[in-house]
C-alpha positions in Angstrom: -9.7 -20.2 -3.2 -8.4 -17.2 -1.4 -3.8 -18.5 0.2 -2.4 -16.3 3.5 0.8 -16.8 4.2 2.7 -14.7 7.2 5.0 -13.1 6.9 8.2 -12.2 10.1 9.1 -8.4 9.6 11.1 -5.6 11.3 8.8 -4.0 12.1 5.6 -6.7 12.7 4.4 -8.7 11.6 3.0 -8.9 8.1 -0.1 -11.3 7.3 -0.2 -11.8 2.4 -3.4 -12.6 0.3 -3.3 -13.6 -2.4 -6.0 -15.2 -5.0 -5.5 -16.6 -8.1 -5.3 -13.8 -10.1 -3.4 -12.1 -7.8 -1.9 -11.0 -3.9 -5.0 -8.9 -2.5 -3.3 -8.2 1.0 -0.2 -7.2 3.1 -1.2 -5.5 6.0 0.3 -5.0 9.2 -1.2 -7.4 12.3 -3.4 -5.0 13.6 -3.7 -2.6 11.2 -6.7 -0.4 11.8 -8.3 -2.1 8.3 -6.8 -5.6 9.3 -8.2 -8.1 6.3 -11.0 -6.7 6.2 -12.7 -8.4 4.3 -12.2 -12.0 5.4 -12.5 -15.2 3.1 -14.1 -18.4 4.0 -12.6 -20.0 1.8 -9.0 -19.4 3.0 -6.5 -21.6 3.2 -3.1 -21.3 5.0 -0.3 -21.8 2.0 2.8 -20.5 0.6 2.0 -20.5 -3.0 4.8 -19.2 -6.4 2.5 -15.7 -5.2 3.6 -15.6 -2.0 6.5 -16.3 -2.3 6.9 -13.7 -4.6 5.8 -11.5 -2.2 8.3 -12.8 -0.1 11.4 -12.9 -1.5 9.7 -8.7 -2.1 9.4 -8.1 0.5 13.2 -9.8 1.7 14.4 -7.5 -0.6 12.1 -4.3 0.6 13.2 -4.7 4.2 17.0 -5.4 2.9 16.6 -2.0 2.5 16.7 -2.2 -1.0 14.0 -1.3 -4.1 12.2 -4.1 -5.5 12.7 -4.3 -8.7 9.8 -6.6 -9.5 6.1 -6.2 -8.0 4.3 -9.5 -8.4 1.0 -9.3 -10.1 -1.9 -7.6 -7.6 -5.9 -7.6 -7.8 -6.8 -5.6 -6.6 -10.4 -4.8 -5.8 -12.0 -1.7 -4.7 -14.9 1.1 -5.6 -13.8 3.3 -9.5 -12.1 5.9 -7.3 -9.9 3.6 -4.8 -9.3 1.6 -8.4 -7.6 5.1 -9.8 -6.0 6.7 -5.6 -4.3 3.3 -5.3 -2.5 3.9 -9.7 -1.9 6.9 -9.1 0.1 5.4 -5.9 1.4 3.0 -7.9 3.7 5.1 -9.0 5.2 7.4 -6.8 8.9 6.5 -7.0 10.6 4.4 -4.5 12.0 6.9 -1.7 9.6 10.2 -2.9 6.7 11.3 -0.9 3.3 13.6 -2.2 0.9 14.8 -0.8 -3.1 13.7 -1.1 -3.2 17.6 -2.2 -0.9 16.7 -4.6 -3.0 13.1 -5.5 -6.8 14.9 -5.3 -5.4 18.0 -7.8 -3.9 15.0 -9.8 -7.4 12.5 -10.0 -9.9 16.0 -10.5 -7.5 16.7 -13.4 -8.2 13.4 -15.3 -12.2 13.6 -14.1 -12.0 17.2 -15.6 -13.1 18.6 -12.2 -11.5 21.6 -11.2 -10.9 20.5 -7.1 -11.2 16.9 -5.8 -10.9 16.5 -1.6 -8.1 16.1 0.1 -9.8 13.8 2.9 -11.7 12.0 -0.3 -8.7 10.5 -1.6 -6.9 10.0 2.2 -10.2 7.9 3.2 -9.0 5.7 -0.6 -5.2 5.5 0.8 -7.3 4.7 4.0 -8.6 1.0 2.6 -5.6 -0.2 0.9 -5.6 -2.9 1.4 -1.7 -4.0 -0.7 0.4 -1.9 1.9 4.3 -1.1 0.8 3.3 -2.8 -1.9 1.1 0.2 -3.1 3.3 2.3 -1.1 -0.3 3.9 0.9 3.4 5.1 3.2 5.1 7.8 0.5 1.3 10.1 0.7 1.8 12.7 3.7 -0.3 15.8 4.4 0.7 18.9 3.5 4.1 20.0 4.2 5.6 17.2 4.6 3.7 16.1 7.8 2.8 12.4 8.3 -0.4 11.5 8.7 -2.3 9.3 8.7 -1.0 5.3 7.9 -3.4 2.0 8.6 -0.5 0.4 10.1 0.8 2.7 12.2 2.8 6.6 12.1 4.9 4.5 13.4 5.2 2.3 10.8 5.7 4.6 8.5 7.7 6.7 10.5 10.1 4.5 9.4 8.8 3.7 5.9 9.6 6.3 5.2 13.4 6.5 6.7 13.6 3.4 5.6 14.0 4.3 2.0 15.2 7.7 2.6 12.2 9.8 1.4 12.7 13.1 -0.1 9.6 15.3 -1.6 8.5 14.0 -5.0 8.1 17.0 -8.0 
C-alpha cells in the first residue's frame, strides 16, 4: 500500500509518498517527473513515517539541517541507485558537480571515464528530492543546471543552505 500526504512549503506544495518500508517520493507539485509512477492502491493518510518526513521538512525549511532522516525506500536502476547513494553523502550547505559524481562512479567501477550526462539523467530521476539532495549538484564552474522542481527552486534551496563547494 502506498500512502500519500501533502506538505505546504515556502516554495510550494510538496507531495509525500511512502510505503511500509520507507519514504518513496517527495516531489514539488508540478515537478518534471511529478509522481511518475502512481500506485493505484494509494491512500491519502498521514502515517507515522509521513509525519516524520513532515518534521524533517519543518526543520529544513526553518533553515536548519535536519538531524535524522526518515527511512527511505528508493527504487530505480542499479546505476540510478549508485548515483543517489552519492547524493546522500553531499553535506548540507555544500555542492558537487555532475562531473565529480561521474568521476567517483568511474573509480568505483574501475572505469577510465563515466558520462556526466548519464549522471545528470540519474540525478533528474531522483524521486525523493530534498532528502536525497539532488539540488546540491551543479554544473561545471558551479553553474545552476537542471532541477526537476525548477531552477528557481534549486537556487532558493541552495541560498537557504548558504551552499558552497564541497571538497
